[in-house]
C-alpha positions, -999 to 999 in steps of 0.1 A, spaced: 274 -195 98 253 -192 66 222 -170 68 189 -188 70 173 -163 47 178 -128 33 151 -102 29 153 -64 29 121 -54 10 105 -35 39 115 -4 59 117 -24 92 143 -49 79 168 -58 106 193 -30 113 183 -15 79 205 -41 63 184 -73 59 166 -100 79 188 -132 80 172 -155 105 135 -145 106 116 -115 92 108 -86 115 74 -89 99 70 -124 114 77 -147 85 101 -176 92 130 -187 70 110 -214 53 83 -190 42 109 -165 31 126 -192 9 92 -203 -5 85 -167 -14 119 -164 -31 111 -195 -52 76 -182 -60 91 -149 -74 117 -169 -94 90 -193 -108 69 -163 -117 98 -147 -136 103 -180 -155 66 -182 -163 68 -146 -176 98 -156 -197 78 -185 -212 48 -162 -218 69 -138 -240 71 -167 -265 35 -180 -261 9 -156 -247 -17 -171 -224 -44 -152 -204 -38 -174 -174 -3 -159 -170 -15 -124 -161 -36 -137 -132 -8 -158 -118 17 -130 -121 -5 -105 -103 -15 -129 -75 19 -144 -70 36 -110 -67 8 -97 -44 12 -128 -22 48 -119 -15 42 -83 -4 52 -77 32 27 -90 58 3 -105 32 9 -142 33 26 -162 60 12 -196 50 40 -219 35 15 -244 23 -5 -218 3 27 -204 -12 39 -239 -22 6 -245 -39 11 -212 -59 46 -225 -68 32 -258 -80 5 -240 -101 31 -217 -116 55 -245 -124 27 -265 -141 17 -236 -164 54 -229 -172 59 -265 -183 27 -264 -204 38 -232 -222 75 -239 -226 74 -276 -231 103 -278 -206 107 -293 -172 109 -266 -145 141 -266 -125 152 -242 -98 184 -225 -108 201 -213 -76 219 -186 -96 185 -168 -99 167 -177 -67 167 -151 -39 179 -116 -35 216 -124 -32 217 -145 -63 227 -113 -82 263 -107 -71 267 -72 -85 255 -48 -58 242 -21 -81 224 -45 -105 209 -63 -74 197 -29 -61 180 -20 -93 165 -54 -99 150 -54 -64 138 -19 -68 120 -29 -100 107 -62 -84 93 -43 -54 77 -17 -77 60 -46 -96 48 -61 -64 31 -28 -55 17 -25 -90 4 -61 -88 -17 -51 -58 -33 -22 -77 -39 -44 -107 -55 -71 -85 -80 -47 -69 -89 -31 -103 -94 -66 -118 -118 -76 -90 -139 -46 -100 -139 -56 -136 -112 -31 -148 -81 -42 -166 -54 -25 -187 -38 -49 -211 -7 -26 -215 -1 -28 -177 -4 -66 -177 18 -69 -207 45 -47 -191 45 -67 -159 51 -99 -178 77 -84 -200 95 -67 -171 97 -98 -150 111 -118 -179 138 -91 -184 149 -94 -148 163 -128 -157 185 -113 -184 220 -99 -179 212 -62 -183 235 -33 -178 231 -8 -150 219 18 -175 193 -5 -189 181 -13 -154 178 24 -146 157 29 -177 135 -1 -168 131 13 -133 116 46 -147 95 26 -171 81 7 -141 71 41 -126 54 51 -158 32 20 -156 27 26 -119 9 58 -129 -13 38 -153 -20 12 -126 -30 38 -100 -52 56 -126 -68 22 -135 -77 15 -99 -89 50 -93 -113 46 -122 -124 12 -110 -131 25 -74 -149 57 -84 -167 41 -113 -181 14 -90 -186 33 -57 -188 69 -68 -164 98 -62 -152 102 -27 -170 128 -6 -158 149 24 -170 128 52 -170 128 90 -163 92 101 -174 79 135 -146 63 155 -167 52 184 -187 20 188 -223 7 191 -238 -20 213 -241 -47 186 -216 -75 178 -193 -65 150 -169 -76 122 -138 -55 117 -126 -54 81 -90 -44 73 -69 -40 42 -76 -24 9 -102 -45 -11 -133 -24 -14 -152 -53 -32 -148 -74 0 -162 -45 20 -192 -44 -3 -198 -81 -2 -195 -82 36 -219 -53 41 -244 -69 18 -241 -102 36 -245 -87 71 -277 -67 63 -304 -75 87 -283 -99 108 -278 -76 138 -240 -76 131 -223 -42 126 -193 -36 103 -163 -14 111 -133 -5 90 -97 -7 102 -65 10 90 -64 15 52 -100 4 49 -110 37 65 -113 51 30 -144 29 25 -163 54 46 -157 81 21 -175 65 -9 -212 74 -13 -221 38 -23 -214 24 12 -233 51 31 -266 33 24 -258 5 49 -273 11 83 -249 -14 99 -218 3 86 -207 21 118 -174 37 110 -137 31 118 -121 12 147 -85 17 157 -55 30 139 -27 19 116 -20 -18 110 9 -22 135 -14 -16 165 -37 -45 156 -24 -69 183 -40 -47 210 -69 -34 189 -80 -67 175 -81 -81 210 -103 -53 223 -126 -54 193 -140 -87 206 -155 -98 173 -140 -114 142 -115 -96 119 -114 -100 82 -80 -93 65 -85 -86 28 -49 -77 20 -18 -69 40 -9 -60 67 -12 -90 90 8 -90 122 13 -125 137 -18 -127 160 -20 -133 197 -35 -166 208 -63 -146 225 -79 -137 191 -63 -160 165 -95 -180 164 -113 -147 153 -88 -140 125 -101 -145 90 -83 -140 56 -94 -139 20 -79 -133 -14 -41 -137 -15 -37 -132 22 -32 -162 44 -19 -171 79 -14 -206 93 -43 -216 115 -65 -186 106 -98 -192 88 -97 -185 51 -127 -175 29 -122 -186 -6 -131 -170 -39 -168 -178 -35 -169 -152 -7 -193 -170 15 -193 -149 47 -218 -171 66 -193 -186 90 -177 -153 100 -212 -137 106 -222 -166 127 -191 -163 148 -197 -125 152 -231 -132 167 -215 -152 195 -191 -123 204 -194 -94 227 -197 -59 211 -164 -40 206 -148 -23 235 -147 15 229 -111 27 227 -119 63 215 -149 84 205 -157 113 181 -151 117 144 -124 122 119 -127 138 85 -115 125 52 -125 119 16 -104 146 -2 -96 127 -34 -90 147 -65 -127 153 -73 -134 167 -39 -103 188 -39 -111 202 -74 -145 212 -59 -125 233 -34 -102 247 -60 -115 282 -59 -112 283 -21 -77 269 -23 -66 294 -49 -80 323 -30 -63 311 2 -30 308 -16 -33 342 -32 -43 359 0 -14 342 19 -37 322 41 -21 291 27 17 294 23 27 258 17 14 223 11 31 192 25 25 158 9 28 134 38 15 103 22 27 67 26 29 41 54 30 39 91 50 14 111 62 3 145 96 21 145 99 46 174 115 70 148 81 74 132 70 98 160 89 122 138 58 125 116 35 134 145 61 160 157 65 173 122 27 178 117 23 194 151 52 218 143 38 230 110 25 266 111 -12 273 108 -8 285 72 2 251 59 -19 222 46 -11 184 47 -20 163 17 -21 126 28 -30 91 16 -21 57 31 -19 47 68 8 73 75 -21 96 82 -28 80 115 2 98 129 -16 132 125 -53 127 115 -65 129 151 -44 158 162 -72 184 156 -51 207 134 -81 227 124 -88 244 90 -80 274 69 -111 293 57 -131 260 59 -103 240 42 -92 212 66 -54 214 73 -53 176 68 -67 166 34 -70 128 34 -73 113 -1 -77 77 11 -56 46 7 -20 44 -5 -31 39 -41 -50 72 -38 -16 89 -38 -27 92 -75 -52 118 -63 -24 138 -47 -5 137 -80 -37 150 -99 -41 177 -72 -5 189 -77 -9 189 -115 -41 209 -112 -24 235 -89 4 237 -114 -21 244 -142 -41 269 -121 -10 289 -112 5 286 -147 38 271 -136 62 252 -159 67 223 -135 50 208 -105 84 213 -88 77 251 -89 47 248 -65 49 257 -28 48 219 -22 71 197 -1 71 159 -4 79 143 30 69 107 26 70 78 50 75 43 34 71 8 47 65 -17 19 62 -23 -18 31 -3 -26 50 27 -14 78 18 -38 56 19 -68 42 53 -56 77 66 -54 86 53 -89 54 68 -103 64 102 -88 99 100 -103 85 90 -137 64 122 -136 95 143 -130 88 151 -93 119 161 -75 130 169 -39 112 140 -23 122 132 13 119 96 24 118 83 59 122 71 85 152 55 67 162 52 31 155 17 17 181 -9 25 179 -22 -10 194 10 -25 231 6 -30 253 37 -25 257 41 -63 219 38 -70 212 62 -42 236 86 -58 218 83 -91 185 92 -74 201 121 -55 218 135 -86 188 132 -109 158 137 -85 174 152 -54 159 125 -32 168 130 4 164 115 39 148 130 69 167 143 99 148 156 130 113 172 129 127 205 142 156 207 117 135 196 87 108 222 96 134 249 95 147 236 62 114 231 44 99 264 56 129 283 43 
């Protein structure tokens, strides 16, 4: 029996092979096919744009790729509209009628396993890069070289390239990933100030509230501005936790703190929150009927039956709904500490250097990346608990929820968990590592007492990985599984050139990493 679909872009893909009937994420086969067509149409549009540049192309490329990231858009009608808009612009630029060529639609259209692996690795890297470009653009920051590369790279994926050429294009994607993360970092800090070490409340107040999840800080700003004086409080969720670290947002009296944990717990936490939830980007989990009427989306996110706030960003309706809801149910209390992006860590540089020289800090562990539902991810909590007290965790992304509430203490006033923020703030971890390399006069970042033990889930983690590889970082360990889209030969290339490895057990890996 022929498969209804095929998708293996996320870590939770079925049996670490591929989803063939429905996505583990919740998308059905029709949505999966529509996303495949949208990616193909976007490549065709990019191909046309290499012959005739048009500013509208960059916007569509970024939004289309972003809409196909795992857990972002489940709405087939919305995706089909994007396909129609993309086809129309393609026909206008190329002067040709758009036709779907089955030889290029979908993952399995590429028959050569190694070429397929590399093309998908590049495509997923571009999807991650599109998210960063989107958020930067919303804040008025663009990099024409990044936009031009994304268009050129997509067009090249329709060409019959050799494996060697695709390997080179993969590393080039990583190079532009660094530029994309730097662009977004400049946009966020330029707009909202440099992150500050911050204690974030994780309890609740007695007012009705709105829970905002995702990554888009501009949406957080607009929501806080719209809720001023309304009696409605605002709480962050999952990756939006980082909003609490920026000085700009601390002026809002109704900004309470963070509610809940990583994205995959939302079906319980959204229910207990009682008020409306605003999803600004991924990760949406198909909602329970008990709170679906309180689920709102905006930007490229969409879910069938959920309310959608368009680009005008009128939050009146969601605020009015919040006023009719009970206050959030408290699920925990206390505070957590974060805000250790590069500026804040550089401010601690003298303390860190002294601690390393005295032996108080013996090793740093970069444990950035994503969290997920897999039971195997308890590895990261066990690993963090097992680390000796002379080690420090550098983290970014929702992976931190596996250990940011464990109370691991500090070393001479330096928290043992230094949270730099969202997944895109992995850029801060790179800058931190490069700064330490400079301070200690080392030839390579790989000479630092630094271990990369990274959890991945979706495509933003892919671009972070490619960015690290482009900077020459080696000895990265990925888990809880290696990506299903890496063929044996491509995996061998990564192992031979960068010594990429998988995780085993927390106990065995602790022994190995600690020497």
